N, C-alpha and C positions, 0 to 999 in steps of 0.2 A: 601844273601848278607853276606859279611864277618863281618862287624862291623858298628858302628855308623858313621865312616868316609865315608864308601860307601854310606850309607843313605844320608849323607850330600851332597855328590857329586851328587847323583841322584836327590835330591831336587833342587840343584842349576841348574843342566842341564834341569830338568823338567820346571823350570821357564824361562831359557834362554839357549836353545840348542846350541847357538852360542858362549857361554861363552868360553873364551880362557883358555888354560891350566894355563897360568900365573895368571889369575883372580881366577880360581878354587884353585890354590895353595895358593894364598893370603887369600882366604875365609876359607880354611881348615887348614892352617898352615903347609902344606906339601910342599916338593920341587916340581918343575914343572915336573921333571922326575918321581917322585913317583906318581903324579896325572896322568901322561900319562900312566903309567903302570896299575894303577887301572882302568882307563876308558877303556883301551884296554881289560883288564881282564873281566870287566862287559859286554863289547860288545861280547867277545868270548863266554861267558857263556850264552848269550842270554838275559841278564837282560836289556841291552840297545839294542833295535831291530832296531833303525834307527833314523834319524834326518829329519825334514821336515819343510817347510815354512808353517806358519799358515796364511791363507788368510781371508780377510774380505769379507764375502759373498755379502754384499751390494755393495762393491766397484767393484766386478766383475759381477754385474747384477743379483745376485741370492738372493734376499731379503726374499723370502718365504721359510720357513723351515717347514717340516711336518714329523710326525712319523706315519708310516702306519703299522698296524697289518695285517699279512698275515696268512690266515687259509686255508688249502687245501680243495677244494670242495669234493675230494674223499680221505678220511682218509687212505684208503688202497693203495693209489698211492705211488710210490717211494719218499723218502724224498730227493728230488733234487731241492728244491726251490732256495737255494743259487746259484746253477749253472745256473738256468733258468733266474735269475735276475742280475747276476754279470755284464753283458754287458751294463746295463743301466747306463749311465754316471751321471745321476741325483742322483743315490743312493750313499750316502756317507758312510753309515755303514749298516751292516746286523747282527742282533743278533738272535740266537736261544733262545727262552724263554719258561718258564713254565707258564701255564695259558690257557686261551681260544684260543689264537693265537699260531701258531707254531714259527713264526718269526716276528720281528719288524725291519723295515728298516727306516733309516733317509734319507730324500731327501731334496734337495735344487733346487728350480726352480725360474723363473722370475716372474710369475704371476699365478693367479688361473686357467686360461685356460690351462697353461702348466701342472699344477698338475692334472687337469681332464684328459688330454691326457695321462700323465704318468700312472695314475691309470688304464685306459683302456688297455694300453700296458702290464702292469704288470699282470693284471687279465688274459689276453689272453695268455701270454707267460708262466705263472706259474700255471695256473689252480687253482686260489685261489679266495677267497672272501677277501675284504679289509675293514678295519675300519681306518679312518684317523683322526689324531689330528693335527691341525695347531698350530705352535708355535707362540705365540704373542710377546714374548720378551725372551732374554737369559741373565739373570743376571750374570751367569758365565758358562763356558764350557771348557772342555779340561784341567782342572787343574790336576797337578800330584797328585797321591793318596799316596804318601810317607808320613807316619805319624811318 
């Protein structure tokens, strides 16, 4: 990032990705055209990678969130677990991790039976063992990490 103004822009957009250029200008003290140029430059440099709607999982019928550790059954097998599980719509995120597991995936499903079914499909498709942590509540999530 170029400076504190870019950080301020990123903080504002991280909190409200739909904030208008006029509102960004008002909050930063810059002109609307200067804000537009800075946002475009941040997008072109890959600092801002996109904009999306944040959905309430409960409102769309997916109240159960779980984190699943994936560990290959055969450590000498190719490291293609992400490719093997990317087609599962229930998987919201996949992280390569250090530790006992090779990957952790975040999933959202409607009910425990759906989670059980998903676990069986993941194990079969990816050749992994799993360890599951069910999320009880989410005090916060997805906040921008600009400090």
